[in-house]
Every structure is written in structure tokens, then in C-alpha cells.
C-alpha atoms as a printed R data frame, in Angstrom:
    type eleno elety resid chain resno       x       y       z
1   ATOM     1    CA   MET     A     1  11.820 -21.738  35.578
2   ATOM     2    CA   ILE     A     2  11.615 -19.105  32.844
3   ATOM     3    CA   SER     A     3  13.859 -21.186  30.546
4   ATOM     4    CA   GLY     A     4  11.620 -24.220  31.078
5   ATOM     5    CA   LEU     A     5   8.534 -22.201  30.245
6   ATOM     6    CA   HIS     A     6  10.238 -20.859  27.123
7   ATOM     7    CA   ARG     A     7  11.193 -24.346  25.931
8   ATOM     8    CA   LEU     A     8   7.680 -25.651  26.506
9   ATOM     9    CA   ALA     A     9   6.219 -22.678  24.621
10  ATOM    10    CA   VAL     A    10   8.531 -23.326  21.649
11  ATOM    11    CA   ILE     A    11   7.656 -27.033  21.556
12  ATOM    12    CA   ALA     A    12   3.948 -26.265  21.911
13  ATOM    13    CA   ALA     A    13   4.097 -23.674  19.099
14  ATOM    14    CA   ILE     A    14   5.703 -26.239  16.778
15  ATOM    15    CA   ILE     A    15   3.050 -28.806  17.663
16  ATOM    16    CA   ALA     A    16   0.312 -26.190  17.193
17  ATOM    17    CA   PHE     A    17   1.609 -25.581  13.664
18  ATOM    18    CA   CYS     A    18   1.532 -29.334  13.019
19  ATOM    19    CA   VAL     A    19  -2.043 -29.518  14.368
20  ATOM    20    CA   ILE     A    20  -3.104 -26.738  11.975
21  ATOM    21    CA   VAL     A    21  -1.526 -28.461   8.972
22  ATOM    22    CA   LEU     A    22  -2.855 -31.887   9.948
23  ATOM    23    CA   GLY     A    23  -6.295 -30.391  10.596
24  ATOM    24    CA   ALA     A    24  -6.265 -28.931   7.098
25  ATOM    25    CA   TYR     A    25  -5.302 -32.323   5.692
26  ATOM    26    CA   VAL     A    26  -8.157 -33.995   7.596
27  ATOM    27    CA   ARG     A    27 -10.693 -31.391   6.462
28  ATOM    28    CA   LEU     A    28  -9.568 -31.246   2.841
29  ATOM    29    CA   SER     A    29  -9.438 -35.040   2.511
30  ATOM    30    CA   HIS     A    30 -13.088 -35.092   3.702
31  ATOM    31    CA   ALA     A    31 -12.217 -36.943   6.909
32  ATOM    32    CA   GLY     A    32 -13.702 -34.382   9.297
33  ATOM    33    CA   LEU     A    33 -16.492 -36.813  10.173
34  ATOM    34    CA   GLY     A    34 -14.252 -39.886   9.936
35  ATOM    35    CA   CYS     A    35 -15.272 -40.469  13.561
36  ATOM    36    CA   PRO     A    36 -18.945 -39.580  14.130
37  ATOM    37    CA   ASP     A    37 -18.580 -39.348  17.935
38  ATOM    38    CA   TRP     A    38 -16.259 -37.501  20.302
39  ATOM    39    CA   PRO     A    39 -13.757 -37.853  21.948
40  ATOM    40    CA   GLY     A    40 -13.543 -41.509  20.896
41  ATOM    41    CA   CYS     A    41 -14.068 -43.036  17.484
42  ATOM    42    CA   TYR     A    42 -17.097 -45.305  17.131
43  ATOM    43    CA   GLY     A    43 -16.990 -45.712  20.906
44  ATOM    44    CA   LYS     A    44 -13.271 -46.634  20.999
45  ATOM    45    CA   LEU     A    45 -10.166 -44.731  22.040
46  ATOM    46    CA   THR     A    46  -8.551 -45.675  18.729
47  ATOM    47    CA   TRP     A    47 -10.561 -46.603  15.630
48  ATOM    48    CA   PRO     A    48 -12.163 -49.848  14.442
49  ATOM    49    CA   THR     A    49  -9.735 -52.078  12.576
50  ATOM    50    CA   GLU     A    50 -10.816 -55.676  13.075
51  ATOM    51    CA   SER     A    51 -13.779 -56.983  11.069
52  ATOM    52    CA   HIS     A    52 -15.922 -57.554  14.165
53  ATOM    53    CA   GLU     A    53 -15.134 -54.035  15.430
54  ATOM    54    CA   VAL     A    54 -16.146 -52.565  12.083
55  ATOM    55    CA   SER     A    55 -19.383 -54.581  12.100
56  ATOM    56    CA   ASN     A    56 -20.261 -53.415  15.621
57  ATOM    57    CA   ALA     A    57 -19.439 -49.818  14.731
58  ATOM    58    CA   ASN     A    58 -21.632 -49.951  11.639
59  ATOM    59    CA   LEU     A    59 -24.516 -51.265  13.725
60  ATOM    60    CA   ALA     A    60 -24.038 -48.504  16.305
61  ATOM    61    CA   PHE     A    61 -23.703 -45.748  13.689
62  ATOM    62    CA   PRO     A    62 -25.751 -46.861  10.670
63  ATOM    63    CA   ASP     A    63 -25.773 -43.333   9.206
64  ATOM    64    CA   ARG     A    64 -21.987 -43.141   9.203
65  ATOM    65    CA   PRO     A    65 -20.393 -46.484   8.173
66  ATOM    66    CA   VAL     A    66 -16.750 -46.977   9.074
67  ATOM    67    CA   GLU     A    67 -14.226 -45.633   6.584
68  ATOM    68    CA   THR     A    68 -10.916 -46.602   8.124
69  ATOM    69    CA   HIS     A    69  -8.842 -44.354   5.852
70  ATOM    70    CA   LYS     A    70 -10.771 -41.393   7.244
71  ATOM    71    CA   ALA     A    71 -11.087 -42.537  10.856
72  ATOM    72    CA   TRP     A    72  -7.351 -42.871  11.498
73  ATOM    73    CA   LYS     A    73  -6.681 -39.391  10.132
74  ATOM    74    CA   GLU     A    74  -9.239 -37.855  12.458
75  ATOM    75    CA   MET     A    75  -7.959 -39.722  15.508
76  ATOM    76    CA   VAL     A    76  -4.290 -38.895  14.867
77  ATOM    77    CA   HIS     A    77  -5.349 -35.247  14.674
78  ATOM    78    CA   ARG     A    78  -7.164 -35.593  18.014
79  ATOM    79    CA   TYR     A    79  -4.158 -37.267  19.658
80  ATOM    80    CA   LEU     A    80  -1.866 -34.451  18.545
81  ATOM    81    CA   ALA     A    81  -4.360 -31.800  19.669
82  ATOM    82    CA   GLY     A    82  -4.663 -33.574  23.035
83  ATOM    83    CA   THR     A    83  -0.880 -33.469  23.411
84  ATOM    84    CA   LEU     A    84  -1.024 -29.730  22.802
85  ATOM    85    CA   VAL     A    85  -3.622 -29.285  25.557
86  ATOM    86    CA   LEU     A    86  -1.343 -31.122  27.999
87  ATOM    87    CA   LEU     A    87   1.586 -28.885  27.058
88  ATOM    88    CA   VAL     A    88  -0.497 -25.765  27.664
89  ATOM    89    CA   LEU     A    89  -1.511 -27.175  31.071
90  ATOM    90    CA   ALA     A    90   2.185 -27.695  31.886
91  ATOM    91    CA   ILE     A    91   2.924 -24.115  30.807
92  ATOM    92    CA   ASN     A    92   0.264 -22.909  33.243
93  ATOM    93    CA   VAL     A    93   1.714 -24.958  36.092
94  ATOM    94    CA   ILE     A    94   5.110 -23.337  35.549
95  ATOM    95    CA   ALA     A    95   3.640 -19.860  35.080
96  ATOM    96    CA   TRP     A    96   1.503 -20.012  38.227
97  ATOM    97    CA   ARG     A    97   3.830 -21.971  40.526
98  ATOM    98    CA   GLY     A    98   7.270 -21.010  39.225
99  ATOM    99    CA   ASP     A    99   9.643 -18.219  40.140
100 ATOM   100    CA   SER     A   100   9.025 -14.508  39.646
101 ATOM   101    CA   GLY     A   101  10.269 -14.620  36.053
102 ATOM   102    CA   ALA     A   102   7.747 -17.295  35.094
103 ATOM   103    CA   ARG     A   103   4.930 -15.676  37.083
104 ATOM   104    CA   ARG     A   104   5.165 -12.616  34.832
105 ATOM   105    CA   PHE     A   105   3.329 -14.701  32.225
106 ATOM   106    CA   ARG     A   106   0.455 -15.963  34.392
107 ATOM   107    CA   LEU     A   107  -2.246 -13.947  32.641
108 ATOM   108    CA   LEU     A   108  -1.003 -14.863  29.165
109 ATOM   109    CA   ALA     A   109  -0.747 -18.544  30.122
110 ATOM   110    CA   GLY     A   110  -4.209 -18.481  31.681
111 ATOM   111    CA   PHE     A   111  -5.724 -16.830  28.621
112 ATOM   112    CA   LEU     A   112  -3.965 -19.372  26.406
113 ATOM   113    CA   LEU     A   113  -5.469 -22.201  28.457
114 ATOM   114    CA   ALA     A   114  -8.955 -20.696  28.104
115 ATOM   115    CA   VAL     A   115  -8.497 -20.380  24.333
116 ATOM   116    CA   ILE     A   116  -7.296 -23.946  23.858
117 ATOM   117    CA   LEU     A   117 -10.083 -25.393  26.010
118 ATOM   118    CA   PHE     A   118 -12.633 -23.472  23.927
119 ATOM   119    CA   GLN     A   119 -10.797 -24.747  20.856
120 ATOM   120    CA   ALA     A   120 -11.275 -28.300  22.127
121 ATOM   121    CA   ALA     A   121 -14.993 -27.585  22.524
122 ATOM   122    CA   LEU     A   122 -15.095 -26.306  18.939
123 ATOM   123    CA   GLY     A   123 -13.440 -29.556  17.852
124 ATOM   124    CA   MET     A   124 -16.198 -31.502  19.590
125 ATOM   125    CA   TRP     A   125 -18.926 -29.312  18.060
126 ATOM   126    CA   THR     A   126 -17.353 -29.707  14.626
127 ATOM   127    CA   VAL     A   127 -18.210 -33.411  14.906
128 ATOM   128    CA   THR     A   128 -21.456 -33.292  16.874
129 ATOM   129    CA   LEU     A   129 -22.899 -30.456  14.758
130 ATOM   130    CA   LYS     A   130 -21.788 -32.227  11.562
131 ATOM   131    CA   LEU     A   131 -19.370 -29.673  10.118
132 ATOM   132    CA   LYS     A   132 -21.573 -26.651  10.775
133 ATOM   133    CA   PRO     A   133 -19.766 -23.895   8.791
134 ATOM   134    CA   ILE     A   134 -19.540 -21.278  11.556
135 ATOM   135    CA   VAL     A   135 -18.065 -23.907  13.897
136 ATOM   136    CA   VAL     A   136 -15.575 -25.166  11.288
137 ATOM   137    CA   MET     A   137 -14.435 -21.610  10.590
138 ATOM   138    CA   GLY     A   138 -14.194 -20.888  14.319
139 ATOM   139    CA   HIS     A   139 -12.150 -24.052  14.824
140 ATOM   140    CA   LEU     A   140  -9.678 -22.960  12.150
141 ATOM   141    CA   MET     A   141  -9.363 -19.464  13.608
142 ATOM   142    CA   GLY     A   142  -9.026 -20.919  17.107
143 ATOM   143    CA   GLY     A   143  -6.126 -23.047  15.935
144 ATOM   144    CA   LEU     A   144  -4.390 -20.022  14.432
145 ATOM   145    CA   ALA     A   145  -5.063 -17.996  17.598
146 ATOM   146    CA   THR     A   146  -3.555 -20.751  19.750
147 ATOM   147    CA   PHE     A   147  -0.503 -20.875  17.489
148 ATOM   148    CA   ALA     A   148  -0.126 -17.076  17.618
149 ATOM   149    CA   LEU     A   149  -0.407 -16.947  21.423
150 ATOM   150    CA   LEU     A   150   2.152 -19.715  21.859
151 ATOM   151    CA   LEU     A   151   4.540 -17.918  19.532
152 ATOM   152    CA   TRP     A   152   4.032 -14.681  21.446
153 ATOM   153    CA   LEU     A   153   4.722 -16.471  24.731
154 ATOM   154    CA   ALA     A   154   7.830 -18.126  23.285
155 ATOM   155    CA   LEU     A   155   9.174 -14.804  22.047
156 ATOM   156    CA   ARG     A   156   8.326 -12.887  25.221
157 ATOM   157    CA   SER     A   157   9.876 -15.520  27.498
158 ATOM   158    CA   SER     A   158  13.128 -15.751  25.537
159 ATOM   159    CA   ARG     A   159  16.294 -14.597  27.286
160 ATOM   160    CA   SER     A   160  17.845 -13.569  23.974
161 ATOM   161    CA   ARG     A   161  18.460  -9.861  23.540
162 ATOM   162    CA   LEU     A   162  16.964  -8.557  20.300
163 ATOM   163    CA   THR     A   163  19.234  -6.349  18.242
164 ATOM   164    CA   GLY     A   164  19.392  -4.979  14.728
165 ATOM   165    CA   SER     A   165  16.080  -3.826  13.288
166 ATOM   166    CA   THR     A   166  14.028  -3.464  16.490
167 ATOM   167    CA   GLU     A   167  14.414   0.321  16.707
168 ATOM   168    CA   ALA     A   168  13.628   0.804  13.010
169 ATOM   169    CA   LEU     A   169  10.615  -1.506  13.194
170 ATOM   170    CA   ARG     A   170   8.942   0.664  15.845
171 ATOM   171    CA   SER     A   171   8.226   3.367  13.289
172 ATOM   172    CA   PHE     A   172   6.279   0.773  11.259
173 ATOM   173    CA   ARG     A   173   4.222  -0.514  14.206
174 ATOM   174    CA   PRO     A   174   0.916   1.134  13.091
175 ATOM   175    CA   PHE     A   175   1.368  -0.389   9.606
176 ATOM   176    CA   ILE     A   176   2.130  -3.780  11.173
177 ATOM   177    CA   PHE     A   177  -1.081  -3.607  13.242
178 ATOM   178    CA   ALA     A   178  -3.126  -2.655  10.164
179 ATOM   179    CA   ALA     A   179  -1.601  -5.424   8.051
180 ATOM   180    CA   THR     A   180  -2.228  -7.956  10.817
181 ATOM   181    CA   LEU     A   181  -5.894  -6.959  11.044
182 ATOM   182    CA   ILE     A   182  -6.346  -7.266   7.270
183 ATOM   183    CA   LEU     A   183  -4.633 -10.656   7.316
184 ATOM   184    CA   VAL     A   184  -6.932 -11.920  10.092
185 ATOM   185    CA   LEU     A   185 -10.032 -10.820   8.163
186 ATOM   186    CA   GLN     A   186  -8.731 -12.577   5.048
187 ATOM   187    CA   LEU     A   187  -8.053 -15.745   7.024
188 ATOM   188    CA   MET     A   188 -11.638 -15.661   8.275
189 ATOM   189    CA   LEU     A   189 -12.859 -15.361   4.686
190 ATOM   190    CA   GLY     A   190 -10.632 -18.273   3.740
191 ATOM   191    CA   GLY     A   191 -12.025 -20.346   6.591
192 ATOM   192    CA   TRP     A   192 -15.590 -19.477   5.537
193 ATOM   193    CA   THR     A   193 -14.756 -20.437   1.949
194 ATOM   194    CA   SER     A   194 -13.415 -23.807   3.026
195 ATOM   195    CA   ALA     A   195 -16.212 -24.501   5.522
196 ATOM   196    CA   ASN     A   196 -18.833 -23.920   2.819
197 ATOM   197    CA   TYR     A   197 -16.976 -25.923   0.151
198 ATOM   198    CA   SER     A   198 -16.727 -22.838  -2.059
199 ATOM   199    CA   ALA     A   199 -13.097 -23.135  -3.130
200 ATOM   200    CA   LEU     A   200 -14.048 -24.305  -6.630
201 ATOM   201    CA   ALA     A   201 -17.183 -22.211  -7.059
202 ATOM   202    CA   CYS     A   202 -15.061 -20.260  -9.536
203 ATOM   203    CA   PRO     A   203 -13.119 -22.903 -11.503
204 ATOM   204    CA   ASP     A   204 -11.265 -20.303 -13.583
205 ATOM   205    CA   PHE     A   205  -8.917 -17.408 -12.867
206 ATOM   206    CA   PRO     A   206  -8.917 -14.399 -12.907
207 ATOM   207    CA   THR     A   207 -12.536 -14.594 -14.094
208 ATOM   208    CA   CYS     A   208 -15.259 -16.612 -12.363
209 ATOM   209    CA   GLN     A   209 -17.577 -18.825 -14.368
210 ATOM   210    CA   GLY     A   210 -16.155 -17.085 -17.435
211 ATOM   211    CA   GLN     A   211 -17.324 -13.668 -16.178
212 ATOM   212    CA   TRP     A   212 -15.779 -10.837 -14.202
213 ATOM   213    CA   TRP     A   213 -18.840 -10.649 -11.959
214 ATOM   214    CA   PRO     A   214 -21.096 -13.719 -12.213
215 ATOM   215    CA   GLU     A   215 -24.446 -14.175 -10.499
216 ATOM   216    CA   SER     A   216 -23.862 -14.005  -6.745
217 ATOM   217    CA   ASN     A   217 -26.020 -14.300  -3.639
218 ATOM   218    CA   PHE     A   218 -24.179 -12.559  -0.811
219 ATOM   219    CA   GLY     A   219 -27.198 -12.571   1.491
220 ATOM   220    CA   GLU     A   220 -27.452 -16.353   1.486
221 ATOM   221    CA   GLY     A   221 -23.713 -16.940   1.266
222 ATOM   222    CA   PHE     A   222 -23.004 -15.095   4.504
223 ATOM   223    CA   VAL     A   223 -25.749 -16.441   6.749
224 ATOM   224    CA   LEU     A   224 -23.605 -17.315   9.759
225 ATOM   225    CA   TRP     A   225 -26.025 -19.407  11.819
226 ATOM   226    CA   ARG     A   226 -27.932 -22.194  10.141
227 ATOM   227    CA   GLU     A   227 -30.074 -25.114  11.195
228 ATOM   228    CA   ILE     A   228 -28.711 -27.595  13.745
229 ATOM   229    CA   GLY     A   229 -28.907 -31.307  12.997
230 ATOM   230    CA   VAL     A   230 -28.159 -31.007   9.282
231 ATOM   231    CA   ASP     A   231 -25.140 -32.806   7.809
232 ATOM   232    CA   TYR     A   232 -23.083 -30.021   6.190
233 ATOM   233    CA   GLU     A   233 -20.438 -32.306   4.671
234 ATOM   234    CA   GLY     A   234 -19.992 -31.300   1.040
235 ATOM   235    CA   GLY     A   235 -21.859 -28.029   1.589
236 ATOM   236    CA   LEU     A   236 -25.521 -27.147   1.145
237 ATOM   237    CA   LEU     A   237 -25.355 -23.754  -0.574
238 ATOM   238    CA   ASP     A   238 -26.346 -23.219  -4.195
239 ATOM   239    CA   LEU     A   239 -23.829 -22.027  -6.780
240 ATOM   240    CA   PRO     A   240 -24.597 -18.241  -6.599
241 ATOM   241    CA   SER     A   241 -24.094 -18.345  -2.812
242 ATOM   242    CA   ARG     A   242 -20.803 -20.173  -3.133
243 ATOM   243    CA   VAL     A   243 -19.700 -17.785  -5.874
244 ATOM   244    CA   ALA     A   244 -20.388 -14.853  -3.528
245 ATOM   245    CA   ILE     A   245 -18.136 -16.427  -0.896
246 ATOM   246    CA   GLN     A   246 -15.376 -17.173  -3.394
247 ATOM   247    CA   MET     A   247 -15.544 -13.683  -4.899
248 ATOM   248    CA   SER     A   248 -15.329 -12.148  -1.415
249 ATOM   249    CA   HIS     A   249 -12.249 -14.251  -0.705
250 ATOM   250    CA   ARG     A   250 -10.654 -13.090  -3.966
251 ATOM   251    CA   ILE     A   251 -11.397  -9.435  -3.221
252 ATOM   252    CA   GLY     A   252  -9.958  -9.953   0.255
253 ATOM   253    CA   ALA     A   253  -6.854 -11.477  -1.301
254 ATOM   254    CA   VAL     A   254  -6.341  -8.364  -3.432
255 ATOM   255    CA   VAL     A   255  -6.744  -6.086  -0.394
256 ATOM   256    CA   THR     A   256  -4.358  -8.276   1.609
257 ATOM   257    CA   LEU     A   257  -1.825  -8.243  -1.216
258 ATOM   258    CA   LEU     A   258  -1.974  -4.440  -1.369
259 ATOM   259    CA   VAL     A   259  -1.816  -3.770   2.380
260 ATOM   260    CA   VAL     A   260   0.641  -6.466   3.453
261 ATOM   261    CA   GLY     A   261   2.588  -5.938   0.222
262 ATOM   262    CA   LEU     A   262   2.880  -2.226   1.010
263 ATOM   263    CA   LEU     A   263   4.234  -3.067   4.458
264 ATOM   264    CA   ALA     A   264   6.783  -5.436   2.894
265 ATOM   265    CA   PHE     A   265   7.782  -2.747   0.377
266 ATOM   266    CA   LEU     A   266   8.279  -0.147   3.122
267 ATOM   267    CA   LEU     A   267  10.355  -2.580   5.171
268 ATOM   268    CA   ILE     A   268  12.514  -3.463   2.157
269 ATOM   269    CA   ARG     A   269  13.190   0.219   1.476
270 ATOM   270    CA   ASN     A   270  14.709   0.620   4.947
271 ATOM   271    CA   PRO     A   271  18.185  -0.990   5.132
272 ATOM   272    CA   ALA     A   272  17.667  -1.906   8.796
273 ATOM   273    CA   THR     A   273  14.445  -3.832   8.112
274 ATOM   274    CA   ARG     A   274  15.212  -5.126   4.619
275 ATOM   275    CA   ARG     A   275  15.569  -8.754   5.683
276 ATOM   276    CA   ASP     A   276  12.195  -8.712   7.460
277 ATOM   277    CA   GLY     A   277  10.562  -7.116   4.425
278 ATOM   278    CA   ARG     A   278  11.980  -9.650   2.015
279 ATOM   279    CA   LEU     A   279  10.822 -12.570   4.143
280 ATOM   280    CA   LEU     A   280   7.335 -11.066   4.469
281 ATOM   281    CA   ALA     A   281   7.179 -10.475   0.700
282 ATOM   282    CA   ALA     A   282   8.296 -14.040  -0.028
283 ATOM   283    CA   LEU     A   283   5.655 -15.515   2.290
284 ATOM   284    CA   LEU     A   284   2.942 -13.258   0.855
285 ATOM   285    CA   LEU     A   285   3.758 -14.025  -2.785
286 ATOM   286    CA   GLY     A   286   4.061 -17.729  -2.020
287 ATOM   287    CA   GLN     A   287   0.644 -17.734  -0.356
288 ATOM   288    CA   MET     A   288  -0.973 -15.856  -3.251
289 ATOM   289    CA   THR     A   289   0.594 -18.279  -5.732
290 ATOM   290    CA   LEU     A   290  -0.746 -21.271  -3.804
291 ATOM   291    CA   GLY     A   291  -4.198 -19.654  -3.797
292 ATOM   292    CA   VAL     A   292  -4.193 -19.234  -7.573
293 ATOM   293    CA   LEU     A   293  -2.902 -22.788  -8.057
294 ATOM   294    CA   ASN     A   294  -5.776 -24.076  -5.912
295 ATOM   295    CA   VAL     A   295  -8.129 -22.809  -8.630
296 ATOM   296    CA   VAL     A   296  -6.254 -23.587 -11.835
297 ATOM   297    CA   LEU     A   297  -5.238 -27.078 -10.631
298 ATOM   298    CA   PHE     A   298  -8.719 -27.810  -9.190
299 ATOM   299    CA   LEU     A   299  -7.724 -27.933  -5.514
300 ATOM   300    CA   PRO     A   300  -5.059 -30.654  -5.352
301 ATOM   301    CA   LEU     A   301  -4.726 -31.868  -1.770
302 ATOM   302    CA   PRO     A   302  -0.982 -31.123  -1.274
303 ATOM   303    CA   ASN     A   303  -1.391 -27.604  -2.635
304 ATOM   304    CA   ALA     A   304  -4.493 -26.912  -0.548
305 ATOM   305    CA   VAL     A   305  -2.766 -28.128   2.625
306 ATOM   306    CA   ALA     A   306   0.284 -25.991   1.775
307 ATOM   307    CA   HIS     A   307  -2.067 -22.996   1.418
308 ATOM   308    CA   ASN     A   308  -3.191 -23.523   5.026
309 ATOM   309    CA   ALA     A   309   0.414 -23.895   6.166
310 ATOM   310    CA   GLY     A   310   1.272 -20.665   4.340
311 ATOM   311    CA   ALA     A   311  -1.483 -18.869   6.247
312 ATOM   312    CA   ALA     A   312   0.008 -20.039   9.550
313 ATOM   313    CA   LEU     A   313   3.488 -18.911   8.477
314 ATOM   314    CA   LEU     A   314   2.137 -15.457   7.616
315 ATOM   315    CA   VAL     A   315   0.574 -15.281  11.073
316 ATOM   316    CA   ALA     A   316   3.944 -16.253  12.562
317 ATOM   317    CA   MET     A   317   5.657 -13.504  10.574
318 ATOM   318    CA   MET     A   318   3.219 -10.862  11.795
319 ATOM   319    CA   ILE     A   319   3.646 -12.026  15.408
320 ATOM   320    CA   TRP     A   320   7.418 -11.732  14.946
321 ATOM   321    CA   LEU     A   321   7.086  -8.198  13.603
322 ATOM   322    CA   LEU     A   322   4.689  -7.177  16.379
323 ATOM   323    CA   HIS     A   323   7.077  -8.572  18.973
324 ATOM   324    CA   ARG     A   324  10.157  -6.885  17.577
325 ATOM   325    CA   SER     A   325   8.424  -3.545  17.108
326 ATOM   326    CA   ARG     A   326   7.045  -3.272  20.629
327 ATOM   327    CA   PRO     A   327   8.608  -0.739  23.052
328 ATOM   328    CA   GLY     A   328  11.394  -2.291  25.123
329 ATOM   329    CA   SER     A   329  11.749  -5.317  22.840
330 ATOM   330    CA   GLU     A   330  15.524  -4.985  22.811
331 ATOM   331    CA   LYS     A   331  15.673  -5.881  26.510
332 ATOM   332    CA   ALA     A   332  16.338  -9.441  27.515
333 ATOM   333    CA   VAL     A   333  13.953 -11.211  29.896
334 ATOM   334    CA   ALA     A   334  15.385 -11.227  33.389
């Protein structure tokens, strides 16, 4: 049973990564409201394609005419997310009804199920609350949390015995925790930047609006709860508010570069952890490069999607380091 649970967790983690990347593509291609209802699309389980279906959909939703190139993206994302929910349900069946090895993961599987069901609710609210920023950011973070939990379950349920750098990594565990916390905070800032359409509030780099510190409105930029019923597509904040969000994200990027970069440097210095450090450094520098390119290239869609994928890969790296540095990690699962 434990091997079956492990395989399901690996498959689910891969699909969760795909859901994150596809979700970024949907959001960044402005297809988040490609289907104005939930869970269907204009009242259908697929999306309107025939001329009469499009006409009926336009009559039913006059404020949101059918845009097929957006609707299919949104529905494919929902299908993939639905598949992930089913996989997590299967993981819970094995964890709660399997042998003693599988039952060791009941609490983790149950918590994972609760997270993904709440994530599904956030997906619904993203549509019904018309891209409300706090919901969009929460949906992004929920996707990353689901991915992280599935990775943790896959690693913990593996029968493979960890060798090599596990003992050396334990001495870095406090630094790994600190770097993970900083990374999570930066990801939240990135989600808030995207949800408020603030990625191009500063169209230049390293300055912003040609200044090192332009006019900013942090009070308005970080109001978390706003009016319900408003269509937030495209963003409603003025330029100083968006600049405040973008500047916060840039400051967070510098802090993340310093903290996570220091961890990578310390790992590289130790021969036993050098490979881990080099991989972490490569992922960090790649992510920072993609962030800068988002600005100087004016947010090209492939680059922006890759930036979201890079964030997920950094999360995966930190989960790997946390797993390998935990006490007893060299023992195989019985």
C-alpha cells in the first residue's frame, strides 16, 4: 500500500506543478474570467463552440460575451485541477484504509485534502468575486501549498534510503527554515503584485518611473479587503498604489536574494552539500533573471509564465532541503 500511495503522491505533485503553470498562463493571458460561472462555462460542462451556443451564452451573460480563446483555457485548467482533487481523494482512501505503513500518513493526507478543497473554493471565488485580489493571491498560494504538501508526502513515503549530504544538511536546518519563510513572503508579494496588475507599474529597471523612489501609496496599495461585486480585471488601483506594490516586490526580491543566496553560498562551501547549493543558486539566479526580464521586456507571456514556474521549482527545492535535513531522514520508510 505504501508504494501505491507514494506513486500517487508523485503523480499528483507533477500534476499540481502543471496546474500552477497552467493557472499562471490563464491569469497572465487575461482568461481568468473566460468562464463567468462555476463550475461550468456559460452553463455547460465544456465551453460554447457552436454559433447557437455562443448566442445563447451571450444572452445569458450579457456582461461577459463569449471569448472562446479564453473560455477553453479556463476550462482546461479546471479539468486538470479536478483531476488533482480526485488524486488527493485516492491518496486519502489509501492512507485511511491501507496497511500500517500507509496509515502513518493519515493526518498529512487529511490535511492535504482540506487544503485542496479550500483551494477549489478559492477557484470558485476567483470567478464569482471577479478576480478579487486577495482571493487571486490566496488561490496562487493555495496552489503552491498543495504542491509543497504533495512533494512532502512523496518524499516521506519513499522507500529509498537517503545518503550523502543528509547529515551535513542538518547543521543548516535553521538557515533552511529562515530561507523558506523569506521565500514564502516573497511569493505572497509576487502574488499580490500579479493580482493587482502591478507588474509593469515600474517599466524600467533598476529605477522605477525614472526615479529611485517614485511617488508611492503603500496605504492604498496594501488594502487587503475591498468591495465585493466590483470587476477587478485589469486592476483598479492608481499608479502610486501600484508602484508601492511593485517596489515592495523588488525590495522583497533583494532580501530573498540575500537570504536564500547566503544559504546557497554556505551549502556550496561544504563539500558534502555542494551539489544542493549549486542547484539552489541556479534556481535563484534563474528566477531573479526572469523577474528582471519581465520588466525590461514588458511582461512577455512565456517569460511571465516561466517566472511562476521558477517560483514553484524554488518551493520544491526548499521542500527537498527541509526533508533531507530533518532528523532520521536517512532511514528508509518501512
